[in-house]
DRENBAKE-900111 format. One line per 2 residues: their letters; for each residue x, y negated, z negated of C-alpha. Coordinates in steps of 0.2 Angstrom, whole numbers, plus 5000, padded with zeros to 4 digits. Layout:
// DRENBAKE-900111
a) X:Y:Z | ...
// end
This chain:
// DRENBAKE-900111
mt) 5436:4488:4590 | 5444:4500:4601
if) 5449:4518:4596 | 5467:4515:4600
ea) 5466:4499:4588 | 5457:4510:4575
il) 5470:4522:4574 | 5484:4509:4573
lt) 5475:4500:4559 | 5472:4517:4550
iv) 5490:4523:4550 | 5495:4505:4542
ta) 5484:4510:4528 | 5491:4528:4526
at) 5508:4522:4527 | 5509:4508:4516
pl) 5506:4518:4498 | 5520:4529:4505
ll) 5533:4515:4507 | 5528:4507:4490
aa) 5530:4522:4482 | 5547:4528:4491
lg) 5554:4509:4490 | 5553:4512:4470
el) 5561:4530:4471 | 5574:4523:4483
vv) 5581:4511:4469 | 5578:4524:4457
er) 5589:4535:4467 | 5604:4524:4472
ag) 5605:4519:4452 | 5609:4541:4452
vl) 5593:4546:4443 | 5581:4559:4452
nl) 5564:4556:4446 | 5551:4569:4453
gv) 5538:4561:4442 | 5533:4550:4458
eg) 5517:4559:4459 | 5512:4558:4442
mm) 5515:4540:4442 | 5505:4537:4457
vm) 5490:4545:4450 | 5490:4537:4434
ga) 5492:4519:4444 | 5476:4524:4454
ac) 5467:4529:4438 | 5471:4513:4427
gf) 5470:4502:4442 | 5453:4507:4447
ag) 5447:4507:4428 | 5455:4491:4424
av) 5447:4482:4443 | 5430:4488:4437
tf) 5430:4486:4420 | 5435:4468:4422
ds) 5429:4466:4441 | 5446:4457:4446
tf) 5458:4466:4458 | 5472:4458:4451
ag) 5467:4465:4433 | 5467:4482:4443
vv) 5486:4479:4450 | 5493:4473:4433
sg) 5483:4488:4423 | 5490:4501:4438
ml) 5509:4495:4440 | 5509:4494:4419
ag) 5503:4511:4418 | 5516:4518:4430
ma) 5529:4508:4421 | 5522:4517:4403
ls) 5527:4533:4410 | 5541:4530:4419
ll) 5547:4523:4402 | 5544:4539:4395
fa) 5553:4549:4408 | 5568:4535:4403
la) 5569:4540:4386 | 5569:4558:4390
vl) 5583:4558:4404 | 5594:4543:4397
gl) 5591:4545:4379 | 5592:4561:4377
av) 5601:4567:4391 | 5587:4581:4398
nq) 5586:4589:4414 | 5580:4576:4427
va) 5571:4590:4437 | 5563:4598:4423
ag) 5558:4578:4416 | 5552:4574:4432
la) 5541:4589:4434 | 5532:4588:4417
lt) 5530:4568:4420 | 5518:4574:4435
il) 5508:4588:4427 | 5506:4574:4413
gl) 5501:4562:4425 | 5487:4573:4434
gl) 5481:4577:4419 | 5480:4561:4410
sg) 5474:4551:4425 | 5460:4564:4426
li) 5455:4559:4406 | 5456:4541:4409
gq) 5445:4541:4426 | 5433:4552:4421
pf) 5420:4538:4416 | 5423:4530:4433
vg) 5420:4544:4444 | 5407:4537:4456
ar) 5411:4520:4455 | 5415:4510:4471
re) 5424:4494:4472 | 5421:4481:4488
tv) 5434:4480:4501 | 5450:4470:4495
mq) 5450:4453:4505 | 5461:4453:4521
ld) 5471:4439:4530 | 5460:4430:4544
lp) 5466:4419:4555 | 5454:4415:4569
sl) 5464:4409:4582 | 5477:4426:4579
td) 5467:4440:4572 | 5456:4439:4588
lp) 5471:4444:4599 | 5468:4460:4608
vi) 5477:4475:4598 | 5490:4465:4587
gr) 5478:4452:4581 | 5471:4463:4567
lv) 5487:4475:4566 | 5498:4460:4562
fg) 5487:4445:4556 | 5472:4455:4548
qd) 5480:4465:4534 | 5477:4462:4515
af) 5490:4458:4503 | 5498:4474:4500
vy) 5504:4477:4517 | 5512:4461:4517
cs) 5519:4463:4500 | 5526:4482:4506
ll) 5534:4475:4521 | 5542:4461:4510
lt) 5547:4472:4496 | 5557:4482:4508
il) 5567:4466:4515 | 5569:4461:4498
va) 5576:4479:4492 | 5589:4480:4507
lf) 5596:4463:4503 | 5596:4467:4485
lg) 5606:4484:4487 | 5617:4476:4502
rs) 5621:4458:4498 | 5618:4455:4480
rl) 5629:4457:4467 | 5618:4466:4456
gl) 5613:4479:4470 | 5632:4483:4473
sl) 5634:4487:4453 | 5618:4498:4455
ra) 5626:4507:4470 | 5643:4509:4461
ig) 5635:4517:4445 | 5625:4529:4457
en) 5640:4534:4465 | 5651:4538:4449
ha) 5644:4534:4433 | 5659:4538:4424
sa) 5671:4527:4434 | 5657:4511:4433
ha) 5657:4514:4413 | 5677:4512:4413
lg) 5673:4497:4422 | 5662:4488:4410
lp) 5646:4491:4421 | 5630:4494:4411
vm) 5626:4511:4416 | 5612:4514:4404
kt) 5603:4496:4406 | 5603:4495:4423
rl) 5596:4513:4425 | 5582:4508:4413
la) 5577:4494:4424 | 5578:4506:4439
il) 5567:4518:4432 | 5556:4505:4427
fg) 5555:4496:4445 | 5552:4512:4453
ga) 5538:4516:4440 | 5530:4499:4444
ma) 5529:4502:4464 | 5522:4521:4462
gl) 5510:4513:4452 | 5505:4499:4465
ag) 5505:4511:4477 | 5492:4520:4466
vy) 5482:4505:4465 | 5483:4504:4483
ls) 5475:4521:4486 | 5460:4518:4474
lv) 5456:4500:4479 | 5460:4500:4497
yt) 5462:4516:4504 | 5447:4525:4497
rf) 5439:4510:4486 | 5434:4524:4473
ws) 5442:4535:4460 | 5443:4554:4461
pg) 5456:4567:4450 | 5471:4571:4459
mt) 5468:4558:4475 | 5486:4556:4478
sg) 5485:4573:4485 | 5505:4577:4488
rg) 5507:4558:4492 | 5521:4556:4480
wi) 5531:4573:4484 | 5532:4565:4503
av) 5539:4549:4495 | 5553:4558:4487
al) 5556:4567:4504 | 5555:4551:4513
vv) 5571:4544:4502 | 5582:4559:4508
fa) 5574:4558:4526 | 5579:4539:4527
gw) 5597:4542:4521 | 5593:4531:4505
rp) 5591:4516:4516 | 5577:4505:4516
gi) 5576:4499:4535 | 5575:4520:4540
ll) 5563:4521:4526 | 5551:4509:4533
lg) 5550:4518:4549 | 5549:4535:4541
ay) 5534:4528:4529 | 5526:4524:4546
lf) 5529:4540:4554 | 5523:4551:4541
ga) 5506:4538:4539 | 5504:4542:4558
at) 5505:4560:4555 | 5489:4558:4541
vl) 5480:4548:4551 | 5480:4561:4567
ql) 5477:4576:4558 | 5461:4567:4554
ha) 5456:4561:4570 | 5461:4579:4578
qa) 5449:4586:4566 | 5436:4575:4569
ag) 5439:4577:4588 | 5432:4594:4584
fg) 5448:4604:4591 | 5448:4622:4588
vp) 5461:4623:4575 | 5457:4625:4558
sq) 5454:4611:4547 | 5467:4617:4533
al) 5479:4617:4546 | 5477:4602:4552
aa) 5477:4595:4534 | 5494:4604:4530
lp) 5502:4595:4546 | 5508:4578:4536
yl) 5517:4591:4526 | 5524:4603:4537
at) 5531:4586:4547 | 5539:4582:4530
il) 5549:4599:4529 | 5552:4599:4548
al) 5560:4582:4547 | 5571:4586:4531
vl) 5577:4600:4539 | 5579:4593:4558
ls) 5589:4580:4546 | 5600:4590:4537
lg) 5605:4602:4553 | 5610:4586:4562
rr) 5620:4576:4548 | 5640:4580:4549
ga) 5651:4577:4535 | 5650:4573:4518
sp) 5629:4569:4512 | 5624:4550:4511
ap) 5616:4555:4493 | 5624:4544:4478
gs) 5636:4555:4470 | 5631:4555:4452
lg) 5613:4559:4457 | 5603:4570:4446
ap) 5618:4572:4434 | 5615:4564:4416
fa) 5627:4552:4409 | 5630:4553:4390
pd) 5649:4543:4386 | 5648:4548:4367
r) 5650:4565:4371
// end
């Protein structure tokens, strides 16, 4: 395998957790809820997913455990922002802090443990093709699942009646409620979906990307996923492109460090986050007219008040 092929493969592995977490956050924000707790849900998914996989010696058990952990935290967030109508930004930040601390407690007994590589697709006649063989036909199930979910989310939001209802609630929850749309139920389901996707992204980090557990291993990827939703203009197709662009930024800084460039390693490690800030600034400067953000994003909904 050439260096070029290796770089392409690592870009895919770096982009997949960003794409999974960002897809969940996109659906949540389309419903009008701003969840800044993605980082906490991701790291909880990583801890519980790794713990479940090691305890039961099953990748499937790890996936289920991680997704349930993400959904449990998202349910706590939903109880706060939907049931009590608290500030969504404050609740999301508290969720991240809680997830980081709780994941360290859960994952502490599993520090130093390792898991075997997750099985990858192997089609001898296709996987052996130069460059595109392993890139297209030799990935693990998480990668193909992330691509399929991107298509399904795009179809759900753009073509289905439920997706159109969700978007209407995100644009103007008061009008949607007046028309009889179930605002609370829709937002609750969207938040749970976002939690499951963030948990799945965390599972990918601990079972595929690193194959071990360490505290704080998400390293800000949850915040990048939130920024990607804004970068994509709340559109799934652009989100896919953005995830792979930021995955490339993450991988290239690692290769730059390995090549021994005369740049401090700390500066190279900050490159993906600087790229995130730069992309958001350029996107903001380039936009004209109204913002594409959902109209009710971040606004609490309490019809009885």
